[in-house]
N, C-alpha and C positions, 0 to 999 in steps of 0.2 A: 754658618756650616748647617745641613741638613742633618738628620737624622740618618736618615738613610746614605749619608757620605760618610759620615762620620764610623758607621756599619763597618765601612773599608778602611780603618785607619787609626793606629793609635797614636797619635801626636803627629809626625813628620812621618810618620812612615806607614808606609799605601800595603794593606796586606798584598793584593796581585801583583804588584813589582814585586814585593820578596819573592811571593809563588812563582813568577817570571822568570827574574833571577837564577832560581834554585834549579828550574827545571830547564833553563839553558846552560846552565853551568854542569850537572850533574849531564845532558844530555851528550855534550862535547867530550866530556870524559869517556863518557861510553864509548863513544863514538871512535874513541882510540886506542880502545880495546879488544873491536871485533876480531875474531879470530888471534888472538891473544891473550885467553882466562888461562888460569895454570888449575883450577880446582873447580872440578862440576861433581855437583854431588845430589841426588836423590831425594826428597820429601815424602809427600801422600803417594808417591805411584810413580812410575817409570816414565811419567809425561810428566810431570810435575817435578822443574829440577830448579837447584838456583847456583849461582857461581859466587866466587870472590866482588864478583863486581856488579851484583845486587848491593852484598852487602855494602861497599867500599861509595855505590850510588847513594842508598840508605842513609850511613851516616854523612856522606859530604852534607845531605838536605837535612836531615835533622840537626846537624850543629850551625848552619848555616837558619837555618829558622830557628833556634834556639835562639843565633846570638840577640837577633831583631826581638824576641817574644820569650824571655824564657821563660814565663808564668803559663805560656800556653798547652796546650796538650797536645801526645804527637800519637799517630798510629798507623806502623807502616808495618809491608808486608813480613821483613823479614823479622821483624821483633816480634811475632805471633807463630806457634807450634804447626805443626804441618795440620789438616785435616781438619774440615766443616763444624767439629763442636767444637776444638778450638779456637776457629774464627768469630764463631759465634760470642761467646764469653768474652773476648779479646775486646769487642764491639762492644758488648755489653756496660764494660768496666768503665768506659771511657765515653759513652756516645752521647749524656749530659752533659758533659763538660761543658765551660763553657764557652772556649773558640779551643776547637783539635782540627788539627792538622791530620789529612788523609791520603798517606804515600805507597805507589805501585812505583819503587823504582827503578825496575827494567821490566813494563809489561810487554808480557814476549821472549821472555826467558828463554824458549825451547828457537825460538826462531834468529835470537841472538847465537847460540851455539851451536846453529847450524850455518850461522852466515847469511839468514835468508833475512834481506833489508827491512823486517815489517816488524818493528818494535816501539817504544814510547816510554817519555816520563810521565807519571800521572801524579798530581799534587790539586788539592780539593783543602777548602780551609771554609768546618762548620761552625755555626753558634749558635749551642744551645740543641742540636741536631738540625740545623737549616742551613745545608752548604752555599754559601754567600760566593765564594770563586771556586772555580774550576780551572786548572790548565793541564794540555796535555802535548806533551812536544817529542816530535818524532823528525832524531837529530837525522837520521842519512837522509830527509828531504828538507831536514832545515824549515819545519811546518812545525808554529805553535799557533796553537789553538787555546782560545783567552775566553773565559764567558766570568759577567758578575750578574749577580743575584736584581732583578730586573731592569738591566742595563746594555744587552743583547749579547749576542756570539761573535768573534769576529776570530778569522782568519788569515795572514798577510797583511794584519789592517784594517781588513775589510772587511765589514758588516756580513753575516753568514745567515741564510735560510734553507730549511730543509725542502727538499723537493714536493715536485705537484704528483705526481702519481697517486692514482684516484682508485686503484682497483689493483690487485694481485697480479693480473696478467702482464700485468705493465713494470712491474718491480723489480728490482734487483737489494735482493736480501742478504745479508748475513748472519751467520752462528760460531761456533767456534765446538771441540771435542773435551771435554772437561775430565778431569786428571782420574773424577771418582768412577772408578769400573763397576760398581755397586748400585747409587742410586742417580747420582746426575746423568753420566753418560746413556746409560737405557733409555731414558726421560724425552735426552737431546735427539736419540738417536730416531725414537718414534716422532718426536714432531720434524726433521729432516726429512722422512717416508713423507709426512703429511702433507709438506709444503710444498717440496718439487716438482709438483705436478701441476702447482699452483701459480707458481710463481714466472717469473722472464727467467730468474736463475739466481743461482745460490752460489755465496763464497764465504771461506772459510782463512782468517788468515794472519789469526795467530794471538791479535792484541782483541782484548776486547775496548778498554781506553779508544785503541785506533777507529775502530770497527762505531762507538757511538759521536766520534768526533766527524765520520764519513760520513751517519747520517745527518747529521747537524748540519754540515757542509752541500749535504742534495748528492751526493756522491750515493749514498746507498736509500735506498724506499725505509728500511728500517733492519734491524737485530733482536736477535731474541739469543738466549745462553741461558742453562739451568744453571747452579751450586757456581756462584762465582759470588764475592767480596764485597764489601765497601770501597776496599781501595782500588779494586778494579770499575767501581761503576761511576763514585761519588762526583769526580768531576766532568765524564762523561754525559751523566745525565745531568750536570747542568748546562751543557752545549746543547747539549738535546732540545732541552725546555726552552732556554733563552733564545734558539734558533725558529722558535715557532714549534717544534716536532709535539710528542706526547709521549713517557714514560711510566709505568705502570711495574709491578709483577706480574708473571703470567695467568693471575687472577683476574688481574685490573684493578688491582687497589693501587694506587696513586704512589709513585717511591719514596722510600727514606732511607732511610741509612741502613733499617736491616734486612730491604731485601735484597733475594741471594739467586731469586729465578727470574730475570729480566723481558722485559719487551718493549723497546724504543723503537717507533715508528715517527714517520712525516705527518702522520695522526691521522691520516687520510683513511689508509690499510689498515688502522690501529684493529679497530670490531673485528674487521676479517682474520688478521692472523690469528686474535684471542679464540674469535671460531674456532677454526682448524686445527690449533696447540690444546686447547679442551676436546673436540670434536675427537682425536685422537689419543686422548688420555696420556698429553703430556709437560703438561700446565705444572703439575705439581704432586 
């Protein structure tokens, strides 16, 4: 067995198989709870929500992973206090772990709460800060997006490729509306105002992980958002990279686990989007 093959398994247990199993089981359970949650709380702001379904999904995923890999570290959104400072600190404490699972148990909680069928389960595994496996599962469409470092990215078992649009004017891109009203939201609005006249159109589905998966699948030409976290980005960033795209922060620095202001594209429009965001003062 090659070193690369060994990096994706311990003994007979495949990291990717465990990630897929966790995402599928959590996603199917989440789907049964649509319109049937019992508690709703605000976290950082009125746009940052949590239900018992988020917490239950994370507990399910964590328990399944720890059954297979009890010595691995775990970073899940619901185990971290709200706010950017707490998120940065939580990542700092574990980012250099030998093996770190990074989980968003329901990416798109606001959509879930309103019954808007665009949310996902995001699971990534990093080895000493480098993401090896990324899985994003959309339970409403039963779409499973899977990537392994150096082995490509797939949906429905078919290899994905980013789109080939070469100009902003031909591009459909996406963004989100951050829950931080003081820093991230104003910056994102500057970017929106700058890019709307330049592109074919802009979408905002409400799940960063699915937006990234859609860039990887060629359904979107690009995606940017300010103020995200490792659990929002790590799986999707690998999907984009393994589909031939490009992922950086909004200053152009290559993606790493600490990136919060992200730009992911098919590669062809990357520099043009960076230029527009920076010209508008919307990068950082």
